[in-house]
Each structure stands twice: as structure tokens, then as C-alpha cells.
N, C-alpha and C positions, 0 to 999 in steps of 0.2 A: 373403477371409472372406465368409460367406453374407450375403445380402442382407437378411434376416429380422433377424439381429444389430444390423446396421447402423442398421436402423429400430427396433429396440428402444433402441439406443443413442442416436438423435436424439429421440425421442418421451418417453424418460424425463428428457432432459436439457432439453426444452422444457417439460416438466411440471412439472419442479422449479423451473425460473424462473416459471412462471405462478404456483405455488403461492407463490413468496416475494413477487413482486409483488402478488396478491391478499389475503395474510397469512391464507389459511385456515387454515394451521399455522405453527407458530415455524420460521423458517428452518433452524435446525438439525436439526428431525425431516425436513422437506422434503428436506434434502440427504442425510441419513442412510438415509432410507427408498428413494430414487432410487438410491444406491450398492447397498443391498442387493438391490434390484431385478435390478440388472445380475448380482448373482452368483446369485439365485435362478432367473433364466431362463437361466444359462449363458452370458451374453455373456460371462463372465469368471468365472475361478475365485475362490476365497477368498484362495489364495496369489497369484494377480495382482492382486488388489486392495491386499493387504498391499504388495505391490513397489512399487505406484503410489504409495503412501504413502511408502514408503521413499524412493522417487526424490525427495521434497521434505522430507527429513529436516532439512536446512539450515533451511528456513522455519519448522517446526515445532519444531525445537529451539530457534531464536531466540525465537519467540514463547513458548515456555515458560519459558525463563531469564529473560526481562525481566520477564515477569509476577511470577513467582518473587521476584524482585530488588526490583520495586516494592512489591508487598505486604510484604514483610519488613520495611520500614522506616514501616509506616503507624503503629505504636504511638508513633513518635517526635514524631507531629504535624507534621511538617516540610512536607507537601501543605498543611496548613491555615494555617501560619505563612507560606509563601511566598504564598500566595493573597491573604492580607492585605497583605502588602507590595506586591503588583501593583495590587490597588484602590487603595491609597495613592497610588502612583506616576502611576496614572492620574487621580488627584484627583476620582475616584467620577464620570469622565465616561465615557458609554458609546463614544463616539468613540475616546477615547485606549484605553481597553480594547480595541477591536477591533483598533486599529493597534499595540497592544503584543503582541498574540496573534498578528499576521503577523510583528512585530519578533522575536519571540522564537522562532518556529517555523522561519523561514526559514534562518537559518544554522545552526541544529543539524542540518535535514534536507538541508543541503548535504552533511555527511559522515555522516550516518547515515541507514540505510534509514527510509521513512516512517512504516512500521508501528511501529517500534521508537521514533520519537520520538513518537509518539502515545501510546502506553504509558506512558512516561516523564513526559510534560507532562500528558496527559489528566486525572489526578487532581487537578491545580490547579483546573480550570474548574468544577466543582461548587460549592466553597465560595466561589469567586469571585462566581459567580451569586448564591448565595445571599446573601452580603453586600449587594451591589448591588439585590438584588430581583427579578430577572429569572429566565427560564427558561434554565436552562443547555445544552438541546439545540442550540440555533442557534450557541451559541459553540464547542460540540464539533466540529458540521458545519463551520464556518469553520476551524478547527483542522486538521481532515482535507484540505479543498481546498487549504490552503498547504502542508500537507506533502505531498501529493500533486504539486502544481505545483513546488516547489521541490526535489523528487527530479530535476528536469530539471537543476539549476544544475551537477552534477558526474556525473561516470560511476557512482560509488558512492552517490547517494542515493536510487536507486529500483531495486529488482531488476529491474524491467523494462529500465531503461535500462542496467545492468551486463551482463544477459543480451545484449541486442542488441549493445551495444559491444563486448563480448567476442567476440562471434561473427564481427566484422568487422574485429577487431583494431585498434580504434583506442584510443590511448594516454588518458592521463590528461589532459595538456596538449593534446593535440589536441582532446579533448572539449571543454576550457574554451575553446578559439579558435574553435571552428565552431558549438558547439551550447547553451553557457551562456547567451547573450544570449537566446534561445528561451526558455528557462528564466524569465529575469527580466522576460521580456514575457508570460508567464504570471502572474506574481506582480502585476505592474503591472495585469493586468486585473481581478484581484481585487479590489486597493484601489480601483480607479476606481469600482467597483460596488457597493461596501460601504454608502454611505449610501442606496440603493435597495433593497438586497437584504435588509438588516438595519436598516430602516428605524426601527424602535421604538427597538432596543437604541442606535442611532447617537443619539437625542436624549435617552436616559436620562442623568440626573443625580443623583448621591446628595449630599443637602445636607450631613447630619450625619454628618462622617467622623470626628468623635470617637466617635461611639457605636457604632463598630466594635469587634466583638471583637477581642481581641487575645490569640490563643492563644498559648502558652508553648511551646517546644521542651521535650520529655521527653526523659531519656536521652541529655544531649549527649555524653558520653563513646562510647557507642555510636553515635552518629550520626557523630562524628568520624573512627570506624575505617570506619563504612560508607560515609563520602565517599571513604575511600583506595579501597574495592572499586570504587565507581562509576566513580571517576577511571581504575582500571586496566581495567575493562570498555570506557569509551568510548576509551581510547587505543587499546586491542588492537583494538577493532572497526575503526579506520582502518588501523593498520600490522600488524595479525596475518597477513594475506593475503602481506605482503611481505618476511616475516621468512625466514630461511635454512631454519626448517621452518616452513611455512605452518600458521597455525592460524586455522580458519573463524570467522566472527562467532558462529555457533551454539555451538562449543566454549568460545568466550569466556564468551556469555551463561549457558550452562549451569554452568561453574565460578563465574562470580559469583553465580549462584544457590544454588549449593552453599555459599559463602563467607558469603553473607548468611543463610542459614539456620543456620549453626553458629554465626555470631555472635549471632543470636535466641536460639538454644536455650541457648547457654553464658551468656549474659547475663540470661536468663529475662526477657525483655521479651514473648516471645510462645513459643507451641510449634511445633513443625515440622507437626503434624497441623492445626492452625488456619490455617497459611500455605497448606498445599497444599489444605485444604478450600475456600479462597476463590479458587484459581486459576479463570480463565474458563474451564471445560473445554467450555462450549458453543460458543465461536469455536475451539476447537482442534478438536474434533470436526466442525464444519461445514467447516474447511479440509481434512481427512483425506478427508471425502465429497466434496467439490468437485474434489480430486485424481483421486478414483476415477472420478468422471462423466467428466471429461476423457480420463482414460485410457480409458476405454469408448470415446469418440468417435476416439481415435488408434488402438486395437486392431482395431476395425472397418473401418478405413481411410476413416472419413469426414473427417476432416482432411486427409489426403493428396489426397482427391479434389478438394480445393478448389483446389489447385497448377494443375489443368487449367483450372478456371474463371477463375482469374487470367489465366492466358495468354490465353485466349479473350476476354476483355472489355479487357485492358489493352495486349496486342500487345507493340509495341517502345517505344511513347511513354513515356518516362520523365517528361515534364513532366505528363500526363495521369494518368499511373499513382501519381505521388508525391501530387499533390493528392487523387487519388481514395483512396489508402492511408491520410491523415490522416482522413479522415470515416469511410471503412469500418471500419477498425480502432477508430477512436474509439467507433461505434456499437456494435461487436462487444464492446469493453473495457468497456460500461456494462451488459452483462448478464453476461460472462465474467470472473472475476476476472482481472486484468492479468498475474499472473506465468505460470499455465498457457498464458495466451492466446500471449505471446510465445516460450513455451518450444514450443508447438505452429507457431508462424508463422515463426519464424527458419528451419528447415529447408525449408519450404514455400516461403518467398520465396526461399531460396537455388537451389531447384530450379527456380523460375520464370525467373530472370535466366539459368540456364545453358540451360533448353530454348528461350528465344528468342533465344539467341546473344550474349547480353550479357557474360556471364563465361565463363571456360573450367570444363570439369569440375573442375580442381584444387579450386576453391572447396569442393566438396562433401566433400571428406576432413575427417574430425573434427579432426584435426592440421594441419590448414592454417594457416600462420603468416605468409603473404605478404599482401600488399595487394590489396584489391578494385578492379576498374576504378573510376575516379574517377565516372564518368558513372552508375554503377547505385548509389551511396552515398545521394543523396536520397531513394531507397526505402527503405532502411533508417532513414534519419533521419525520414520520415514516419510509419514505423509506431512508433519510439519516442516521437514526439508524440502519436500518436493512441491507444496503449496507456496512456500515463499520464494524458493528460488526460482520455481518455473515461473513465476511472476516476472522474472527479468526478460523473457523470452519475448513477449510482443507487447504491444501499445496497450492492449486491454488485460493484460494478466493481472494487473495489481493496480490497487487505488491510486498509488502515488503516481503511478505512470500517467493515468487519466488526469490528475491535477497538473502534473509537468506540462501536458498537451495544452492544457486550457491556460494556464500562464503563458506559454510560450506565444498562443495565440493573441492574448493581450498584449504582448509586445511585438506583434506585426509578424509572426514566422508559425508557421505550421510544423510540427511534427507528424510525419507522413507514417503510414504503417510500415511501410517498406524501409522506409530510414531507421527506424527503432529495430525493426528485425535485423537490420545489417550489424548493428552493435548488439544486440540482446541476444540473437541466437547462438554466436561463440560463447558469450557470459555464461548462458543457461546451461548449455551442454557441460561445459568445464566443471560448472558447479555443481551440478547434478552427480556429475561423476565423482568429484572430490567429496560430495557429503554422502555418497554412497559408499564411498571407501571407508569414510568415517564411521558411518553406521554398523558397517562390517566389522571392522578391526575393535570398534570401543565395546559394542555389544553383542555380536552374533558369535566370534571366534574366542 
């Protein structure tokens, strides 16, 4: 590939990240303009761009389906009702509220993708914050931290963990035995710094719980049927891909969305036009554009050239290589969404272990189902931790972050890059240190 095309891809990607960081323009506009620039400079054709978006159809379909599903049930007031119950259970205390968010998000994210969990739970946060009299943005950011971290508890909890785990043929139970403790440590790290990171909210106390508004659930029959739809979706998220005829989470989410719209339309609680109008199109377009930008780096050979850099820097030292990868991938993941990052890095890391003679060439085959040499596995584990926890660093680091930002905008507030960084940087640094120590003592010593 010609050098000028690689240079344009690199400069465009860096420019988009700078525009997002400085907030000179909205992040969706920055990403879309960057993607279109690659087309207009002939780095790729429009057909290439659409194919890169198509390669990520699972992610986009999942997000769209869950967005529609959540929006379809807004007229029932279920989110306001649940928010009030959470405040009452927390007895109006900020510290209990923060711990409650951790406690609710963690088990759900162990079995559902983190961005999906944020879409399902985030609508609860603004009404909770309003009732307690606090800003909802820090609560949303906390939910994102927990969702990203809890994704490490199981192999299906985060798309990044699943992609890496699938590449090295690790089973669900093997993952639980080897890596789940690392996810638990990441959650414990967040809990330990809650009183410092969210000091004002931690000390908040609502005195007059009796004065809380008590919203009533509208259309209870519709909500009951909707509950069955949501239960169907959640169950098939977990078991769908293990059925004789596999059903992807995206297909399940889209079916759930279609059924929810049918229910809303037939019961006349809302119109299809209203539901689709309120979908967070900005977030969807941002992800499409990011996939095109990453595709540009892949098409021009920029990503492949990094494998040579890895080999030169790391050599054959697995210990130094693993610890370096935790922080290197963690920093990269803070500015590159972790899903496209691990998609690009998995083949790169496989090529590296083959190039330095640590694994046979058979592992490069797309249909390889065997076991990787045990000595190289810490490198892939390090990549898992780095990619997942590095996403807590900045607003663009993980899909759940962008989803939360979109939900915040829909409720009248913006999560700025600087605001997220204020909370995210200390969390990311502490979690990366903790996970590096876990990889060191669990696998390398």
C-alpha cells in the first residue's frame, strides 16, 4: 500500500481523536468527517467503507435493538418507578446509592455485554439523581466503570474479552478459573476509591424520604407482556449462540425490538415513529465512523506494521512482554474503542508469537481449534485486561462510555471529555496496576 495513504490514515485518525479531546466539534461530527475524508482522498472507496461497517454488523445491530427495546417501554414509567425504589432502598444515603449501582451492575455485566447493560440500566440514573438532588453524570460514569470492569468476570461479559478468548480457544469454565478473579479485583479497586472519587455524593443524605414523588406504573398489562419480551431477550443473549442453530445477540436484540414496537403500536401507548425518532442515532453513526477509521489503518498496513515493532521491543521475554502489554494496550484502549482495537491486535499478537518462535505457524490458521503453548497465554491475558480496563480512561475508550454519553445528552447534560478524564484516569491507572500484579503473580512467577 502506498505510503501517502498510510500517512493520511494515521493523520486523520489522530486528528479525529484530538478534535474529540478538545471538544472543538461534536464527537460524532469529528468521526464522520474523518471517515468521509478517507473516502474523498481515495484511501478507500465508499464500498470499502460500507464493508468495514458491515463487518461490525453484530455490534451495531445489538446497540440499535436494545435502544429501541428500552425506548418502547418509556411510556409505562417503569424507569421512574424503579429509580424511586432504589432511592428508598438506599435510605437516601449517597454512599449506599453508589454501592447499590456497583451491586446491581456487576452481576448483570457478568452475563450481558457491558454496553447492553448500560443501555438497560442507565435510564434509571437521571431520575434517581433528580430525587436525591445530585448531578447524574458522575453516577452514569460510575456505572460505566463497573460495567467495563465486570465484563472481565466471564468470557461473555465484554466483546473484547470474548474476541480474545475465542482467538485462543479458552472455554467458559477455563476462563472462570484463570481470569475471573482479575475481574473481581478490578471491581474491588473501584469500590475502594468510591469515597475519594465521588466524595460529594458519598456524603450526601436525603432527609425527607416521605416527600419523594411516587410515580405510578402506567399500562401494567402492556408492561407485563413487555417483561416476557425482555426476559426472552436476556435468556437468548446468554444461550442463543449455544443452540443447535446459533442465534447471535444482535439478532435477538433486533427481534426483541420488533416485538416491543409491535406491542407499543397495537396497545396504542406510543407510535413507531416516536420510538424510532428517539433512537440515539448520534452514537450509532459515531461507531460506524470509528469502524471506518480503524479500517483505514488496517487497509493501509499501519496495524500490521506494529507487529514488527512488538517483536523488536519485546523479543522473547514473556514476563516483560506481558506486563508491557497491560499498560501499552491499556493506553491505546483509552483513545481507541476496545472492540476494533482487539480485532486488530489479536492477529498482530498471533503473528508476533510465531515470528519470535514461541508458537507454531498453525495458530495463524483462521480455523485453528487447538491449544496455544501455555507460556504465551499470559500475553493474551494481558491484552484482555489492558483492552478492557484501559477503556475506563477516556470518553472514547469503550462502547459503553459512548452509549452513556448519548443517554446523558438525551436527558439534557453532556459528559465532556475532560469530565470523564477527571474520573477515568485515576481509575484506569489503579486498575491497570492491579491487573498487572494479578497477571504477574498468577501466571508469570
